[in-house]
C-alpha positions as semicolon CSV with decimal commas, in nm:
position;residue;x (nm);y (nm);z (nm)
1;X;13,975;13,900;15,040
2;X;13,871;13,571;14,881
3;X;13,844;13,271;15,111
4;X;13,946;12,987;14,879
5;X;13,838;12,714;15,118
6;X;13,483;12,852;15,128
7;X;13,473;12,894;14,751
8;X;13,588;12,534;14,700
9;X;13,308;12,411;14,925
10;X;13,055;12,589;14,699
11;X;13,201;12,449;14,378
12;X;12,995;12,203;14,173
13;X;13,108;12,100;13,825
14;X;12,870;12,197;13,550
15;X;12,674;11,922;13,376
16;X;12,794;12,040;13,035
17;X;13,153;11,957;13,126
18;X;13,058;11,608;13,243
19;X;12,857;11,545;12,925
20;X;13,144;11,665;12,708
21;X;13,386;11,446;12,901
22;X;13,166;11,139;12,844
23;X;13,135;11,216;12,474
24;X;13,511;11,249;12,436
25;X;13,600;10,934;12,626
26;X;13,331;10,719;12,461
27;X;13,439;10,788;12,103
28;X;13,608;10,506;11,917
29;X;13,877;10,694;11,731
30;X;14,134;10,523;11,510
31;X;14,484;10,624;11,606
32;X;14,823;10,562;11,444
33;X;14,871;10,230;11,625
34;X;14,540;10,100;11,485
35;X;14,640;10,210;11,135
36;X;14,979;10,038;11,160
37;X;14,824;9,714;11,288
38;X;14,583;9,718;10,995
39;X;14,860;9,778;10,745
40;X;15,069;9,493;10,887
41;X;14,770;9,255;10,871
42;X;14,698;9,359;10,516
43;X;15,062;9,308;10,413
44;X;15,065;8,959;10,568
45;X;14,743;8,864;10,386
46;X;14,888;8,981;10,054
47;X;15,200;8,767;10,106
48;X;14,993;8,449;10,124
């Protein structure tokens, strides 16, 4: 039978996962909120 406590002690996350995690979190991605803020700014500038 598998001893989960022993298996958890042996566990070490792979470096590939950590590298992928860093790449995902460090990306500057434009989302809908950024697009809406830009559109509102542009509309205000056009009014003037």
